[in-house]
FISE-901549 format. One record per residue: residue in one letter; x, y, z of N, C-alpha, C, O in turn. Coordinates in steps of 0.02 Angstrom, whole numbers, plus 50000, padded with zeros to 5 digits. Atoms other than C-alpha are relative to their C-alpha. Layout:
AXYZXYZXYZXYZ
...
! end
This chain:
M499335000749969486854886749157500475005449975500855008250013
I499564995050028487724898749038499845006950028500295010750046
S500194993449975486734913849095500185000950073500365006450094
T499804999649929487074909649277500745001550007500945005650049
T499284998849998488934909049246500175007149982500585010450015
N499884993150021488904925549154499815004950055500165009850067
K500234995749947487924933449294500485000050059500625005250089
K499535000549944489144927049425500665003649985501005006050030
D499374996850019490604934249327499965007650002500485011050002
K500084992750003489874951849326500125003250068499985000250120
F499904996249939490364964949453499405004650011499145007649963
N500544995349985488994974749541500275007150006500875008250002
I499804993049999489014993649559500475001650058500905005950051
E499554998849943489844993049730500714997649984501205001049999
V499355002650018491264982249665500355004649950500945006049956
K499714995450050491524993749515500235006550032500765009150015
S499804993949965491555008949629500614998950044501045003250050
W499425001949958492775000049745500634999849958501155002449979
I499425000450044493944996449600500205007149977500795008749974
L499864993250023493785014449537500385004150052500815008150035
Y499674996149948494335021349706500754998949998501145003550014
D499285001450002496025012849684500365004249948500965005549954
L499704995550049496315023749531500215006650033500735009450016
G499844993749966496265039049645500494999150056500975002950063
N499575001349942497065031749800500724998649979501195000750013
S499335001750023498545025149700500415006049980501025005749980
A499634993950017498995042849646500425002350059500985004850049
F499614998249941499555045949825500624995650005501174998150017
F499455004749991500635030349830500515000249943501084998049952
T499534999650055501415033449659500325006949997500935007550006
T499734993350008501605052249636500335002650064500865005550062
V499764997149937501845056549821500504995350034501084997150043
L499595004549959502525041449917500614997449963501174997749989
A499455003350035503585033049784500465004749963501045003149952
A499614995850045504185047849682500135007050025500685008450050
F499864992949993503965066349708500165002250071500575006750080
F499834997749933503975067849896500734998550018501095003150038
P499305001249981505635058949927500505003949957500995006449983
L499544996350043506455067249776499985007550015500515010750018
F500084992849986505765084649814500265001650070500545007050081
F499744999049932506185082649998500765000349998501065004550031
A499275000350002507985078149955500305006149965500825008649986
S499704994750040508255092049828499765007050017500095011949999
Y500304993349990507145106349889499865001450074500125006350102
W500194998649930506405104950064500584998950048500625002350100
S499435001249956508005098150142500635003249972501185000849984
D499434996450029509125110250047500495002150055500295005250104
G499494998449950510755112150142500214994150042500734994350075
L499835006149963510725094850221500384995249955500284995149894
E499655005250037511895080850168499504994749978498994993650011
D500475004950029511075067250061499824994550049499234992950057
L500145005549954511255053250189499615002450061499204998750088
I500384997249944510615064650329499275000949980498824999350018
S500684999150026509095069050223499644993349996499064992850014
T500295006750004508795050550192499834997250069499304994150078
Q500135002249932508925046750378499385003450028498975000250061
Y500594996449976507635060250418499364997049970498864996350005
L500595002950032506445052550291499844993250030499264991650041
T500135006649970506675035050364499735000750071499324996650092
I500264998849932506365041950540499265001949995498854999450034
C500704998150010504755050150478499574994049984499034993250013
L500385006050018504175033850399499934995350059499404992350069
T500025004449942504605024050556499495002450052499094998550076
I500464997249951503655035750673499284999549976498834997650013
T500685000350028502145036850557499724993050002499154991950022
N500245006950002502025018150535499914997150070499514992550079
L500145002049931502155015850724499305002250021498944998450054
F500674997649984500605026550743499474995849964498954994249993
I500475004250037499735016550607499954993150032499404990350037
L499985006449966500275000650695499544999950061499194995150073
L500404999749938499435006250856499265001349986498834998950022
C500684997750011497875013650778499594995849952498984995949955
A500375003850050497425001850635499484995250030498914995150007
P500515004649972496564988450744499445003850035498875001550036
I500534996049968495645002050840499525002749948498915002449958
I500424997450054495005009850679499554994549973498964995549962
G500395005650026494464992750615499454997950048498894996750027
A500505002149950493574988050777499455005250009498875003450015
V500504994649993492715004950794499524999849941498915000649949
S500435000350059492065003350616499534994150004498964994549980
D500435005849991491384986050659499455001350051498865000250037
F500474999549944490564990150825499525005949992498945005450013
M500424994050004489895007450782499735001349930499425006549917
N500284999650068489465004450599500205006549966499775010049938
L499764993650026490555019050542500504999149943500915003649930
T499515001350053491525011250399500015005549948500545008249932
K500044995050054490925023450267500215006950024500595010449990
Q499854993449974491045038950376500755000950014501045006049995
L499284999649985492815035350437500414999849936500925003349930
F499655000550063493365030650262500015006849964500535008949938
I500044993450032492765047350191500445005050037500805008950006
F499624995349960493565057050334500754999349987501095004249974
F499285001050009495295049250315500225001649929500765004349918
T499824998450069495275050750126500045007549988500535009949959
L500004992750011494815069150126500565003450039500865008250015
L499454997249962496065072950264500664999049964501065003749958
G499395001450036497455064550167500075004349938500615006949923
A499984996050061496995073650006500155007350015500545010549980
C499884993049982496955090650091500735001250021501025006350003
L499314999249978498655087950170500494999749942500985003449940
V499585000450059499435082850005499965006649961500475009249938
G500084993650033498715098649927500385005650035500605010450003
S499664994749962499505108950066500755000349987501075005250005
F499284999850017501255104050006500175005849954500745008149953
F499904994550047501035117649876500275006350034500645010150004
F499844993849966501295131050008500654999850041500825004750073
I499405000749959502905124450090500615002449961500725000449904
D499424996950033504485134150049500634995850006500664991050045
Q499365003450001506255128350016500355000250068500355005450101
G499625000349938507285122650166499584998550062499874997450115
E500435001349942505775119650280499884992550006499324990149997
Y500045007350002506145101150300499544997050053499274991650042
L500405002949947505195098650463499255000249984498904995349996
T500714999350016503495105050404499764994849951499254991549964
P500245005250046503345093650252500034993050029499604988850014
L499965006649968503915078650355499394998750045499114993250044
I500585000749955502525081650483499364999049960498974994449974
L500615000550040501175084450352499994993549960499464990449951
Y499955006350037501795069650251499834994050045499494989450024
G500145005349952501725058550405499254999350013498994993850015
I500735000249987499915063450441499624997749938499144994049944
A500325002150063499435061250257500074992549990499604989249969
L499895007250006500215043850254499584996250050499314990950034
F500435003049949499315039650416499274999849976498934994749984
S500694999650024497665045250339499874995249943499374991649942
A500085004650056497925035650178499994992850023499594988849999
S499955006949975498405019850272499394998250042499154992550039
S500605001349960496935021450392499404998849954498984994549968
G500535001150049495775022950243500054993149969499544990049954
I499905006650029496535006950172499744994550046499504989450021
V500285004849953496044997550331499264998949984499034993249981
L500725000350013494235001550291499864997849929499374994249916
Y500075001950071494434999550103500084992449993499694989249958
D499905007250002495124981950126499414996250031499214991050006
K500585003049967493694977850243499404999749951499044994749950
M500564999750047492444983050108500024994349949499504991849928
L499935005450050493134969849989499614993950021499264990949980
L500345006049975492464955850098499245000950003498874996150000
Q500714998649995490774964450110499665000349931499074998449925
I500334998750064490454968449927500104994649947499734994349899
A499855005050051491214953749832499864993050026499984991550084
R500095007049983490734935449831500684996650008501184999149983
H499365003449988492054923049886500344998049935500954998649929
D499695002250062492304916549709500275005949959500615004849909
Q499754994150035492684934549654500605003350036500905007850008
L499524996449959493924939249791500685001049967500945006649965
T499354999550033495534935449698499975004949942500415009149933
K500074995950060494914943749539499895007450018500215011849990
V500154993149981494194959349623500615003350032500775009150017
S499414997349967495724961749733500545001849949500855007149953
S499504998750051496864960449582499805005749954500225009849935
Y500234994550042495784972049477500105006850035500265011750003
G499894993749963495894985149615500715002449992500835008249975
Y499294998150007497794984949612500175001649927500545006349913
A499844999050071497864983549421499765006849976500145010649945
F500264993550022496734998449389500305005750041500325011450018
G499644995049962497615007549528500655001949965500835007849963
Y499404998650038499215005849429499845004149937500225008749919
L500184996550061498315011849273499835007350015500095011949983
G500194993249983497525027149355500565004050032500695009650012
G499444996649968498965031449469500575001149952500925006249954
G499474999450050500175028349326499865005449950500315009049929
F500184994850048499215039649207500135006950030500455011249998
L499894993449969499215054249329500745001250012500985006850002
F499284999349988501025051049374500375001849936500835005949936
A499694998450064501495051349189499895007349982500345010749958
V500154992950013500625068149170500425004450046500725009350023
N499604996149952501475074749328500744999949982501085005049987
A499295000550019503165068349269500145004549940500665007849937
F499914995750058502935077149102499995007350019500365011449991
M500024993249974502485092949196500695002050029500935007550017
V499364998549967504105091949296500585000249950501025004449956
L499465000350049505205087449148499955005649947500465007949921
E500104994650050504425100549030499515005250027498965005950000
P500474995449967503645113949143499755005649954499185007949962
S500204994450043503605127349008499404998349956499015002749939
L500575002150040502355117148906499345000750036498815001050005
F500604999349959501125118849050499935007150027499505008450070
G500034993149977501445137449076500285000950069500105005750104
L499714999749934502455134049233500725002649996501065001849945
N499354996850000504065142849284500584995149997501044996049958
D499445004749996505165127949326499764993450031499164992650044
A500175006649973505225110149395499725000550071499304996550091
V500264999049931504925116549573499265001849998498864998850034
D500704997950009503315125149520499584994149978499024993050002
A500365005750026502795109649424499884994750053499344991750057
T500075005149947503105097949571499475002050050499084997850073
K500514997749953502055108649686499294999249972498834997350007
W500655000850032500625108549561499824992649993499244990749993
A500125007250003500835089649545499664997650064499214993450062
F500315001849936500405088049730499265002150001498844998450026
V500704997650003498815098249700499584995349956499014993749974
T500385004550044498295086949556499854993350034499324990450023
V500125006149963498485071749668499415000850048498984996550052
A500544998749953497335079549798499325000049964498844997149989
V500624999650038496005083249667499814993149971499234991149976
W500115006750030496185066249579499754995050052499274991350040
W500185004549945496075056749743499285001250022498904996550032
T500684998249979494485066049792499484998049948498954995449966
I500485001750054493635063449623499834992650001499244990849994
F500135007250003493835044549629499744997250066499604991350072
L500355001949939493155044149806499255000149989498884996350020
I500714998650008491455050049743499584993849984499064992850016
P500425005850015490805033749663499894995550060499344992950070
L500085004349941491125023849823499565003450052499185000050087
V500444996349953490305037449928499274999249979498844998350022
L500695000450025488755036549818499714993050001499114992150011
N500265006750012488635017749798500124994950055499814989650055
Y499875004849946489325009449954499585001750061499525007550079
D500394999149939488215006950107500314995950056500554990350044
N499755003749942488775001850281499604993650009499004993549997
R500335006349984488384983850328499944999350076500444999750111
P500065001649928487644980550501500294993150012500184988549972
I499705006549985488604966250582499714997250064499335000650099
Q500285003349942488214953950720500175003550066499755004550109
A499784996849938489244962550854499955007549994500295010549951
Q500064992850001488714980450888500065002750071499934999150119
G499924997149934489064992151030500245007249995500135010549944
N499764993150000489865008551078500775000149996501084994949986
L499284999350005491635015351077500364995950053500894993050039
K499695003949946492035007151243500044992649982500554989349994
D500015007050021491524990151173500544998749947500894993649949
A499515000850054492614992751020500714999950028501124995750009
L499344999649971494144997751121500164993950043500724991450043
F499905006049959493894983251240500144993949954500544989649971
S499895005450047493784971651090500725000049974501034994749968
V499314999450023495454978151026500494997850054500974994250041
Y499575001949944496234976251198500034992450008500574989650018
E500025007249993495664958251208500384996549943500724991549953
T499685003050057496284954551033500765000650004501124995949989
L499294998949996497994962151062500314996650061500894994750061
K499755003349939498164954651236500164992849986500674990250009
S499885007050021498034937251164499664999049933499205002749915
F500305001450064497614929850998499524994150005499474989949960
S500475005649989496314918151070499454999849948499234994549927
K500524999850051495014924150946500244996749935499884993149902
I499735002450063496154919950801500154992650003500134989149952
A499795007049992496654902950871499424995350016499544989650036
Q500575004149980494874896350899499914994049954499664988849975
N500065005750046494904885350744500575000149950500975004849948
A499435000850046496094879350608500045005849951500595008149935
S499994994650049495574892750485500295006450030500695009949998
N499754994049968495914906750608500734999450020501105004450018
R499295000949985497564899350663500425001149937500975003949940
N499664998750063498054899650481500055007549986500555009949959
A499984992850008497604918050478500575003150040500915007650017
L499464997449957498804921150622500694998449970501135002749969
I499365001850030500214911550538500135004349938500695006649926
F499924995750060499894921150378500215007050020500645009949988
L499834993249979499974937750471500735000650019501055005750005
I499294999849981501684933450541500444999949937500935003649933
A499635000150063502324928850367499945006649964500435009449939
F500144993650033501514944450296500405005650032500655010049997
F499614995049963502364954850431500705000749972500965006349967
F499314999850024504064950250361500055001949926500415006549908
Y499874998750072503864949850173499705006649976499975009749930
I500284993650023502724965050157500445005850023500425011249995
D499514995149979504064974550253500475001749942500635007549929
G499574998950057505194972150104499665003849945499965008249913
V500394996550052503824977849985499945007450016500075011649973
H500094993049980503474993850083500665003849997500695009549976
T499354996749999505324997650102500245001749930500475007249917
V499814998850070505684995749917499575005549970499835009949935
M500464995150029504145005949872500155007150024500155011849984
S499934993349972504495020649988500705002949993500785009049996
L499314997550001506395021749970500354999149933500945000849926
A499685001350065506715016849788500255006449968500815006649943
A499814993750033506755034849724500615003150034501085005250000
I499454996849965507905041349859500634995649997501194998150001
F499445004550011509005025749838500355001849934500965002549931
G499724998150064509235030049654500355006750002500885007649971
D499704993449993509595048149699500684999650036501155003050017
N499395000749961510925042849825500574996749961501154998149974
I499475003450037511865031649703500185003749935500595001349896
G499794995850056511945045449572499594999649937499795002349886
I500445000250058510505041549454499655006849994499415009550044
E500324993550010509815057649378499254999650017498934994550005
Q500705000149979508105062749444499534999049941499014995849949
S500425001150059507385063149268499964992649983499434990149962
S499995007250013507905044949246499614996250054499284991250039
I500375003149946507185040349416499255000649987498874995849994
I500704998950015505515048049369499774995649942499234992649945
T500175004250058505515039049201499954992650022499504989050000
A500015006949977505915022549288499374998550041499094993150036
L500595001049959504475024949410499374999849956498874996649975
I500555000650047503305027649262499984992849972499444990049964
V499965006950023503915010849198499674995250050499324990650030
V500305004249948503415003049365499254999949994498944994649998
Q500734999650002501625009249347499714996449940499214992849947
F500315002850060501325003749169500194992849988499854989349950
V499875007149998502174987049190499534996850050499304991250041
G500425002649946501144984949348499304998249980499014993450006
F500695001350020499454985649261499914993149969499534989149996
P500105006750029499594970549145500284994550044500014988950046
A499695005249958500724961349268499524997950056499484992050072
T500475001749946499424962349407499424995849974499204991150007
L500525004250031498084955549290500274993049985499914988149991
F499695006550011499294941649244500024995950064499854990050064
W499965003649937499564937149426499304998150025499224993150060
S500695001949984497664937349449499824993549965499514989149995
Y500125006150038497544924149313500364994150033500084988750041
I499605005349968498934913949396499694998150067499654992150083
G500315001449935498094915649566499364995949994499244991550034
N500615003850011496434909349498500144993049975499794988249992
K499835006550029497264895149403500354995550050500224989550053
F499635003949951498424889549541499785001850071499354998450100
S500214997849933498274898949708500325006750016500825008649986
D499704993749976498594915449796500694998650031501155002750024
K499375001749967499964906849894500564999049949501135001149961
F499515001050052500864901749735500235006849972500835007749959
V499834993250024500804919949675500475003450049500965006550029
I499584996749950501544926149839500714997249998501195001050001
Y499335003050003502984913749830500385002349938500975003949942
S499674998150063503354917949649500245007350002500805008849981
T499814992949998503364936749679500535001450052500955005850042
I499474999249950504424935349836500684998249969501175001649980
F499375002150032505744926049734500255005549953500855006949951
I499804994750047505744939949602500245006150039500735009350019
Y499774994549958505874953249738500704998750027501135003150027
F499365002049972507324943849815500565001249948501085004049964
C499514999050054508244943849648500105007449985500665009749972
G499964992950014507834962149621500415003850051500805008250032
V499624996549947508544967849788500754998549993501165003050000
I499295001850010510174958249757500285003849940500835006549943
F499784996450060510284965949583500115007450015500595010549989
S499964992849985510004983449654500655001850037500885007550033
M499394998749961511544981849766500615001049955501135003449978
F499434999550045512654981649612499885004649941500345005949902
L500144995850058511794993049487500325006850006500445009250062
S499674993549999512595009549437499795004649943499985010449942
T500204995950058511795015649274499245000749996498874997050028
S500724998850009510105022449222499664994049967499104992249985
T500285005850033509825007549108499874994350049499344991150047
E500095005249949510074995549252499445001850048499084997450072
F500544997849956508895006049358499324998949966498834997249999
F500615001450037507575004449220499824992650003499244990850010
I500115007349996507794985549221499714998250069499244994250074
L500255001349933507554985349409499285002450007498874998950038
A500684997349996505994996249393499504995349967498974994149994
A500445004650035505234984349266499904993650041499354990850044
L500035006149960505644969449379499535001050060499114996850075
I500424998649942504824977549532499285001249979498824999050012
G500684998750024503344983749432499624993749982499014993649986
S500325006250021503004966049373499724996050059499334991450048
V500225004049942502704959649551499665004150055499345001250099
Q500244995949944502204974349662499254999350011499034998350068
G500725000749993500344973549627499794992950013499324991650050
G500185007049992500304954649617500064997650071499624994050096
I499905002449932501004951549790499505003250049499274999950095
Q500484996749955499864964349872499294997449989498934996250037
A500675002550015498284958349783499914992950025499404991350054
A500045007049978498654940049818499984999450076499644995250104
S500005000149927499014943750002499325001950028499064998650072
R500664997849977497384953150026499474994749985499044993550027
S500495005250018496414939649934500064993950045499564991350069
L499905005949958497194925250032499755001350071499424997050101
F500214998549932496904933850199499245000350006498954997950055
S500734999449997495084937550157499674993250000499094992550021
K500275006850000494844918750133500134996350064499894990650073
L499815003449937495534914750306499655002750061499755000150116
I500274996549942494504926150418499254999450004498914998349954
P500725000149991492744926250492499695006549974499925011849993
P500294994050030491634938350393499745005150050499805011150039
H500314995249953490764945950546500525003950040500345008650076
Q499474996149968492454951950612500485002849948501085003749962
S499574997950055493114958250446500375006450015500965007049999
G499674993649985493484975950507500574999050049501125001650039
E499495001249950494434969950659500594996149972501174997849985
F499475004050029495404956850562500405003949949501015003249946
F499624996050048495844968850422500375005650036500875008250010
G499604995549959496374980950558500654996750021501184999850019
L499405003849982497584967350615500444999049939501054999349943
Y499635000950063498084964150434500425006149985501025005649970
N499634993850013498574982250411500485001650057501005004750046
T499544999149944499344982450585500654996149987501194998849996
F499415004050013500524968250539500385002749940501005002749939
G499674997050058500864976350371500395006350019500955007349996
R499664993849980501294992950452500544998750052501025002650057
A499465001849954502314984450588500634998549961501185000549980
G499435001250044503424978150449500265006449970500865007349962
A499804993650029503424995450373500385004350051500765008850031
V499614996649948504105001750539500714997250000501205000950002
M499365003349993505504989050543500465001349940501065002449949
G499604999150060506094991050363500375006649997500985006749996
P499664993650000506435009750359500475001050059501005004150053
A499584999249941507125008950536500664996449991501194999050007
L499395003850011508374995450489500445003149946501055003349951
V499624996650052508865004550330500355006250028500945007450014
G499694994149968509145020550430500574998250046501085001750048
L499475002249955510165011050558500624997949962501184999649980
F499435002250040511265002950426500345005849965500955005749957
I499694994050029511535019850343500445003450052501005005550037
A499624996749947512105027050510500644996150016501164999250030
I499425004149982513295012450542500514999649943501115000649953
F499555001450056514005009150369500085005849951500525005849909
E499994994250045513665025850282499994997949927500355000749885
S500075002450068513165016350125499274997849989499014993750025
I500695001850015511435015350048499944992949972499424989749979
R500015006750028511894999049960499994994750055499594990050053
I499975004849945512344989550119499355000350040499154995350070
A500624999149962510754996550198499444995749973498924995050006
L500525004350029509754985050083500034992850026499564988950013
L499935006949976510384969050167499414997650043499204991950033
P500575002549959508964968150297499394998249958499004993849977
V500585001450043507684968350155500034992949974499514989549970
I499925006850025508384952050085499804994950054499454990050040
I500155004649945508254943550255499254999750014498984994450027
L500724999749985506454949350280499594996249948499114992849966
F500355003950051505884942050114500084992550013499614988750005
F499875007149987506694925450159499594997550059499294992150054
L500385002149941505874924650331499254999549984498914994850005
G500715000150018504164928950259499834993849959499314990749971
A500135005850041504284915150129500024993550041499624989050030
A499935006049959504844902250258499384998950044499144993350049
I500585000749955503384905750377499374998749959498924995249983
L500595000950042502114906350234499884992649984499314990649972
Y500065007250014502464887850204499494996650046499164991950025
F500435003349950501474883550362499275002249997498864999750036
V500704997950008499874892350306499644994749958499844993449901
K500395005050035498604879150257499335003049979498975005850020
V500624997350027497154884250146499514994349990499634989749951
N500515005350003495594873450170499385002649964499015006649993
P500574997450038494284876550035499334998950034498855002650021
S500645001449968492924868950144499795005450049499215005850069
N500154994549953493044884050259499755006249964499525010949997
F500194994150037492634896350120499235000650001498864995749999
Q500714998749998490934904450126499835005649953500265009549933
N500234994350042489894916050018499895005950047499365006550078
T500024994649951490264931650119499455005049986499225008350032
N500544995350016488944941850027499354998050035498935002250049
E500615002349968487604931050108500045000450075499525000150109
I499925000149928488314932050282499955006950030499645007950082
I499944993249971488644950550308499385004149984499345009950004
! end
C-alpha cells in the first residue's frame, strides 16, 4: 500500500517536462508583458507622446490582439484535436513568439507602431501555445494529480520567470556591471535573453511529449466545422450536468480572469502614470515573482485540502481588496505592498481555474474545450484593457480607470457560485486518452 501511494505521487517525465516549460514561458509574461515592454514602450518607443496617449495605444494593442486570440483559440484547439497536431503547433507558436521578442532588440527610439505590431503577434503566439499547453495537462497527468501539477507549473513558472526577470532587472539598474552602455542597451538585451530562455525550456517538452490520438479524427474542414458548431450553440457543453457546469464556469471565468489579465498587463504602466519611479516598479515586479512561487504552492495545498473553487473565491477577494487599495496609493512603499498582495494570489487563481476546468470537461475533447477556456479568458482580456482605455479617454485619470476591474471580479465570483463539482464524474484521464 505504501509503495503504491509513493508511486502515485511521483511525476512522470512528461509531467516534469511540462512543468519545466513554464519556467521558460513565464519569462515572456514577466519580463516582457508585465514589466519591460510597457515601461520601455512608454519611455523609449513612444518618445514624444503624452503618457496617457501612450497608455491608450498600449490598451488598443492589447484589445486588438486579444480579439484575434478570442477568434482563433477554439480553431487552434479543434485543429489540434482533429489533425493530431498538438506538438507541432505548440512548437511553431513558441518559436515564433521567441523570435519576435528577440527582434525587439533592433527597434529604434520613437518607432511606437513597429513594437506594438510585433508585440501583438508575440502575445498571440504565446497565448496560442498556452491553448495547447493547457490541453497537454489533461493528457499527461492523472486526475488525482491535476491540482498539484497545475499549481507546480505556475509555481515553477514564477521561480524561473522571476529568476530571469531579477537578472534582467539588475542589468537595467546596473548596466555597467554587464559591460552595457546604459539602461536602453540593457533592456534590449533583456528581450534577447527572454527569447533564448523561452526556447531552452521548450526542449524537454519537445523531446518527451508525444501527441495522443483521440477518438474524433479528421481533416481541417472537420475541425473548422466542429468549431462552427460549438460556437453556434453550446449544445455539446450542455449535454450533461458536468458539461453544463463547464459552461457556467467559463462564464464566471470570463469575468474574473479579465481582472487578472488587466492587472497583470497594465500594473507597470499604472505605476509609471501615477509617478512611481521605474526602478521601484521593476523592484516591485520582482517581489511579485518571488512571492508568487511559495504562494502558489500554498494555494495548491489549500486546493487539495479544500477545493479549487475555495481557492478561486479566496484569491478573488484578495484581488478585490488590492484593486481598491491601488486607487489610493501614492508611494513606492505602498506599491511594494500592492505587488506582494498581487503576487500572493496571481498564480493561485490561474492554477486553480485550470485545474477546476480540467475536472469538468470530457477528455476526448480536451483541445476543443481548452480552446474555449482560452477563448473565454481572452474575451475577458479584450474587455478589461478596452474598458480601461475608455475610462482614461473619458475621465483622463488612470485611477478611475480601475473601476471596471472591481465590477468584473464581483461578477465572476457571483456566477462561480452556481458551478457544481460532482466527484463521481471524475475519471482517470490518463487511461482514456
